[in-house]
C-alpha positions as CSV (number, residue, x, y, z in Angstrom):
1,M,0.0,0.0,0.0
2,T,1.3,3.4,-1.0
3,M,1.0,6.1,1.5
4,H,0.6,9.8,0.3
5,D,1.9,12.5,2.4
6,L,-0.9,15.0,3.2
7,H,1.6,17.8,2.5
8,D,1.7,16.8,-1.2
9,A,-1.9,18.5,-1.7
10,S,-1.8,21.9,-3.4
11,P,-2.4,24.5,-0.7
12,Q,-5.4,27.1,-1.4
13,T,-4.2,30.6,-1.7
14,A,-6.0,33.9,-0.9
15,S,-6.3,34.7,-4.6
16,D,-8.5,31.6,-5.0
17,G,-11.0,32.9,-2.5
18,F,-11.0,36.3,-4.1
19,I,-11.8,34.8,-7.5
20,L,-14.7,32.7,-6.0
21,V,-16.2,35.8,-4.4
22,A,-15.8,37.8,-7.6
23,V,-17.6,35.0,-9.6
24,L,-20.4,35.0,-7.0
25,W,-20.8,38.8,-7.3
26,I,-20.9,38.5,-11.1
27,I,-23.6,35.8,-11.0
28,A,-25.6,37.9,-8.6
29,A,-25.2,41.0,-10.8
30,L,-26.3,39.1,-13.8
31,A,-29.3,37.7,-12.0
32,M,-30.2,41.2,-10.9
33,L,-29.9,42.5,-14.5
34,A,-32.1,39.7,-15.7
35,S,-34.7,40.6,-13.1
36,I,-34.6,44.3,-14.0
37,F,-34.8,43.5,-17.7
38,S,-37.9,41.2,-17.2
39,I,-39.6,44.0,-15.2
40,Y,-38.7,46.5,-17.9
41,L,-40.2,44.1,-20.6
42,A,-43.4,43.6,-18.5
43,N,-43.8,47.4,-17.9
44,T,-43.2,48.0,-21.6
45,A,-45.8,45.5,-22.6
46,V,-48.3,47.1,-20.2
47,F,-47.5,50.6,-21.6
48,L,-47.9,49.4,-25.2
49,S,-51.2,47.7,-24.4
50,L,-52.5,50.9,-22.7
51,N,-51.3,53.1,-25.5
52,D,-52.8,50.8,-28.1
53,S,-56.1,50.8,-26.2
54,A,-56.1,54.6,-26.1
55,I,-55.4,54.8,-29.8
56,Q,-58.3,52.4,-30.5
57,S,-60.7,54.4,-28.3
58,E,-59.7,57.7,-30.0
59,A,-60.2,56.2,-33.4
60,L,-63.6,54.8,-32.5
61,V,-64.8,58.1,-31.0
62,S,-63.6,59.9,-34.2
63,A,-65.6,57.4,-36.3
64,A,-68.6,58.2,-34.1
65,L,-68.2,61.9,-34.7
66,E,-67.8,61.4,-38.4
67,L,-71.1,59.4,-38.5
68,T,-72.8,62.0,-36.3
69,A,-71.7,64.9,-38.6
70,Y,-73.1,62.9,-41.6
71,Q,-76.4,62.3,-39.9
72,V,-77.0,65.9,-39.0
73,S,-75.6,67.3,-42.3
74,A,-76.8,64.9,-45.0
75,P,-79.9,66.1,-46.9
76,K,-83.1,64.3,-45.9
77,P,-86.2,64.4,-48.1
78,A,-89.4,65.7,-46.6
79,A,-92.6,63.7,-46.8
80,G,-93.8,63.5,-50.4
81,S,-90.7,65.0,-52.0
82,P,-88.4,63.1,-54.4
83,T,-85.4,61.1,-53.0
84,P,-82.8,62.5,-53.0
85,P,-84.2,66.0,-52.7
86,T,-83.9,68.1,-55.8
87,Q,-84.4,71.5,-54.2
88,T,-83.3,73.1,-50.9
89,D,-87.0,73.5,-49.9
90,D,-87.5,69.8,-50.1
91,K,-85.0,69.1,-47.3
92,L,-86.0,68.5,-43.7
93,P,-84.2,70.7,-41.1
94,P,-81.2,69.0,-39.2
95,P,-82.4,66.7,-36.4
96,T,-82.2,68.1,-32.9
97,H,-81.2,64.7,-31.5
98,G,-80.6,61.1,-32.4
99,E,-78.8,57.8,-31.6
100,F,-77.3,54.9,-33.4
101,N,-75.0,51.9,-33.0
102,F,-72.2,50.4,-35.0
103,R,-69.5,47.8,-34.7
104,L,-65.9,48.4,-35.7
105,G,-62.9,46.2,-35.0
106,R,-63.5,44.3,-31.8
107,A,-65.8,46.9,-30.2
108,N,-69.5,47.8,-30.1
109,V,-70.1,51.6,-30.1
110,A,-73.3,53.4,-29.0
111,V,-73.7,57.1,-29.9
112,D,-76.2,59.6,-28.6
113,F,-76.2,63.2,-29.9
114,V,-78.3,66.2,-29.0
115,S,-78.4,69.9,-30.0
116,E,-76.2,72.0,-27.8
117,A,-78.8,74.7,-28.2
118,A,-80.9,72.8,-25.6
119,R,-78.6,74.4,-23.0
120,V,-78.3,78.0,-21.9
121,D,-75.2,79.6,-23.5
122,L,-73.4,81.8,-21.0
123,N,-71.8,83.8,-23.8
124,T,-75.0,84.7,-25.6
125,A,-78.0,84.3,-23.3
126,S,-79.7,87.3,-21.8
127,P,-79.1,88.0,-18.1
128,Q,-82.9,87.4,-17.5
129,L,-82.7,83.9,-18.9
130,V,-79.6,83.1,-16.7
131,A,-81.3,84.6,-13.7
132,N,-84.5,82.5,-14.3
133,L,-82.4,79.4,-14.5
134,F,-80.7,80.1,-11.2
135,M,-84.1,80.8,-9.6
136,G,-85.4,77.4,-11.0
137,L,-82.5,75.8,-9.1
138,G,-83.6,77.2,-5.8
139,V,-81.7,80.5,-5.7
140,P,-83.7,83.5,-4.3
141,Q,-84.7,86.1,-6.9
142,Q,-82.4,88.8,-5.8
143,Q,-79.3,86.6,-5.6
144,A,-80.1,85.0,-8.9
145,G,-80.2,88.4,-10.5
146,E,-76.8,89.3,-8.9
147,Y,-75.3,86.0,-10.2
148,A,-76.6,86.8,-13.7
149,D,-75.2,90.3,-13.5
150,R,-71.7,89.0,-12.5
151,I,-71.7,86.6,-15.4
152,D,-72.8,89.4,-17.7
153,G,-70.1,91.6,-16.2
154,W,-67.4,88.9,-16.9
155,I,-68.1,88.8,-20.6
156,T,-69.0,92.4,-21.2
157,K,-66.2,94.5,-22.8
158,P,-65.1,97.3,-20.4
159,R,-66.4,100.7,-21.3
160,P,-63.6,103.2,-22.3
161,V,-62.7,105.6,-19.5
162,S,-63.7,109.2,-20.1
163,A,-63.0,112.4,-18.3
164,F,-66.5,112.3,-16.8
165,A,-66.5,108.6,-15.8
166,S,-64.8,106.8,-13.0
167,S,-61.2,106.1,-13.5
168,Q,-61.9,102.4,-13.0
169,N,-64.4,100.1,-14.6
170,T,-67.2,99.2,-12.2
171,E,-66.9,95.4,-12.6
172,E,-63.2,95.5,-12.4
173,A,-63.4,97.5,-9.2
174,L,-65.5,94.7,-7.6
175,Y,-62.7,92.2,-8.3
176,R,-60.0,94.5,-7.0
177,A,-62.0,95.3,-3.9
178,S,-62.3,91.6,-3.1
179,G,-58.6,91.1,-3.4
180,R,-58.6,89.2,-6.7
181,S,-55.4,89.2,-8.7
182,Y,-57.3,89.2,-12.0
183,S,-60.0,91.2,-13.7
184,P,-63.1,90.1,-15.7
185,R,-62.3,88.7,-19.1
186,G,-64.3,91.3,-20.9
187,G,-65.1,88.8,-23.6
188,P,-66.7,85.4,-24.1
189,F,-65.9,82.5,-21.8
190,A,-62.9,80.6,-23.4
191,H,-63.5,77.5,-21.2
192,F,-66.4,76.4,-19.2
193,D,-64.4,76.0,-15.9
194,E,-63.7,79.7,-16.2
195,L,-67.1,80.1,-14.6
196,S,-65.5,79.3,-11.2
197,L,-63.4,82.6,-11.5
198,V,-66.5,84.8,-11.6
199,I,-66.8,86.7,-8.4
200,D,-69.6,85.9,-5.9
201,L,-70.7,82.7,-7.6
202,P,-70.9,79.9,-5.0
203,P,-69.2,76.7,-6.2
204,A,-72.3,74.7,-5.1
205,I,-74.5,76.7,-7.4
206,V,-72.1,76.4,-10.3
207,E,-72.0,72.6,-9.9
208,R,-75.8,72.5,-9.8
209,A,-76.1,74.6,-12.9
210,K,-73.5,72.9,-15.0
211,P,-75.8,70.3,-16.7
212,F,-77.9,73.1,-18.1
213,L,-75.2,75.5,-19.2
214,T,-72.8,75.7,-22.2
215,I,-70.5,78.1,-23.9
216,Y,-70.5,76.3,-27.3
217,S,-73.9,76.7,-28.9
218,G,-73.4,80.3,-30.0
219,K,-77.1,80.9,-29.8
220,S,-79.2,83.1,-27.6
221,Q,-82.2,80.9,-28.3
222,I,-83.1,77.6,-26.6
223,E,-84.0,74.5,-28.6
224,V,-87.1,73.5,-26.7
225,L,-87.6,69.9,-28.1
226,D,-84.5,68.6,-26.1
227,A,-84.1,71.2,-23.3
228,A,-84.3,70.0,-19.7
229,P,-87.4,71.0,-17.7
230,E,-85.2,73.4,-15.7
231,V,-84.1,75.1,-18.9
232,L,-87.6,75.3,-20.3
233,A,-89.0,76.8,-17.1
234,A,-86.3,79.6,-17.4
235,I,-87.5,80.8,-20.8
236,P,-89.5,84.0,-20.5
237,G,-93.2,83.5,-21.4
238,M,-93.0,79.7,-20.9
239,T,-96.3,78.3,-19.5
240,E,-97.5,75.0,-18.1
241,N,-99.6,74.4,-21.2
242,M,-96.5,74.9,-23.4
243,M,-94.4,72.6,-21.4
244,S,-97.2,69.9,-21.6
245,A,-97.4,70.4,-25.4
246,L,-93.6,70.0,-25.6
247,A,-93.7,66.8,-23.5
248,E,-96.3,65.4,-25.9
249,A,-94.3,66.4,-28.9
250,R,-91.3,64.6,-27.5
251,R,-93.4,61.5,-26.8
252,T,-94.9,61.3,-30.3
253,G,-91.9,62.6,-32.2
254,A,-94.2,65.1,-34.0
255,V,-94.1,68.9,-33.7
256,P,-97.6,70.4,-34.1
257,E,-97.8,73.8,-35.7
258,S,-99.4,75.0,-32.5
259,I,-96.1,74.7,-30.7
260,T,-94.3,77.0,-33.1
261,Q,-97.2,79.5,-32.7
262,M,-96.9,79.3,-28.9
263,L,-93.2,79.9,-29.0
264,N,-94.0,83.5,-30.2
265,A,-94.8,84.2,-26.6
266,T,-91.2,83.4,-25.5
267,Q,-89.7,86.7,-26.8
268,G,-87.9,84.9,-29.6
269,I,-85.9,82.7,-27.1
270,G,-87.7,79.4,-27.7
271,T,-87.1,77.6,-31.0
272,I,-87.3,74.2,-32.5
273,E,-84.2,74.7,-34.7
274,A,-81.1,72.6,-33.7
275,G,-78.4,74.9,-34.8
276,D,-74.9,73.6,-35.9
277,T,-73.5,72.5,-32.5
278,Y,-74.1,69.1,-31.0
279,R,-73.1,67.3,-27.8
280,V,-72.1,63.7,-28.6
281,Q,-72.0,60.9,-26.0
282,V,-70.0,57.9,-27.1
283,H,-70.0,54.6,-25.2
284,I,-67.5,51.9,-26.3
285,R,-67.7,48.2,-25.2
286,Y,-64.7,46.0,-26.2
287,D,-65.1,42.3,-26.7
288,N,-62.8,41.8,-23.7
289,G,-65.3,43.5,-21.5
290,K,-63.4,46.8,-21.2
291,R,-65.5,50.0,-21.5
292,Q,-64.7,53.5,-22.5
293,A,-66.8,56.6,-22.9
294,A,-66.3,60.1,-24.3
295,E,-68.3,63.3,-24.3
296,V,-67.6,65.6,-27.3
297,V,-69.1,68.9,-28.5
298,I,-68.7,69.4,-32.2
299,L,-69.5,72.2,-34.6
300,T,-71.0,71.0,-38.0
301,A,-72.0,72.6,-41.3
302,L,-68.5,73.8,-42.0
303,A,-67.3,74.5,-45.5
304,D,-63.9,72.8,-45.3
305,K,-64.5,69.8,-43.1
306,P,-67.3,67.7,-41.7
307,Y,-66.9,69.0,-38.1
308,R,-64.7,70.7,-35.6
309,V,-64.2,69.6,-32.0
310,L,-65.0,72.3,-29.5
311,Y,-64.8,70.1,-26.3
312,W,-63.6,66.5,-25.7
313,R,-63.6,64.6,-22.4
314,D,-62.7,60.9,-22.0
315,S,-63.8,58.7,-19.1
316,S,-64.3,55.1,-18.1
317,D,-67.8,54.0,-19.0
318,S,-69.1,52.8,-15.6
319,S,-72.6,54.3,-15.9
320,S,-74.1,51.4,-17.9
321,A,-74.9,48.0,-16.5
322,P,-73.8,45.0,-18.5
323,G,-75.9,44.6,-21.7
324,D,-77.3,48.2,-21.8
325,I,-74.4,49.8,-23.7
326,F,-76.8,50.3,-26.6
327,Q,-79.2,52.3,-24.5
328,P,-77.1,55.3,-23.3
329,P,-79.0,57.6,-20.8
330,R,-80.7,60.6,-22.3
């Protein structure tokens, strides 16, 4: 038997331990880099998915707007006239409201549109109409008149200062006296949220009035076939009989001549004409269950393009129960 001396084994050096530690650090670093890269790939995939969904939703809303512009702008023959109409007199007026559905890609889309003239336009409405709306919302008559005056003062161009007038515009003086760092615009509202800058308007009243107000119709008249009861009641000269007749016209879809005659008592404020501006509600339901919604105000009857977007707001469509996406609330 051959005996080996234990001293014949190669002794481990300090450099061997250093190399082992270095290798372990390299392996750990590579593992960490792999983990970071996998997280990066996952986040990138999520981002691309969200971005792709946003692009799809925007495209579907744009398609809905195109179809809406066509529905309100395309000539429609009146009863008994040739199809298509051969004269301008044969055309029906643009619809005041409507709804339709379509499917595109992997989504069902429900569209509901209504004339923006069914709301009170802050830029063109008379102070009396605005005050009447506030009173209908529970504001006392004196305060309602003051709120309407402040809104009118915000959009009214300041009068030039003369040698016989005060050195400061009256409305501007109110803002300075209250410590505001800004003055009234002296022109039309540029954005609806600008209403919160008007002095002395309580935020609670502004929120309550929002569903009945607009700055986009450009009309001083109110389209009565789609206006909310609160808006109808604010029209000067509106009576209970007229509101009942309008409710019946909405139910039957017919507009009796008696309604147009009754509107003469509204000082020219009530009308059955839609105008060129529409508020469009778009509800999208994807095949995977995801829902999106958008509210858009468009101006139609343009010479160079079908429509122009005046306002666009996206949101998640959580207002509809499963299955009722094709029945958007009116």
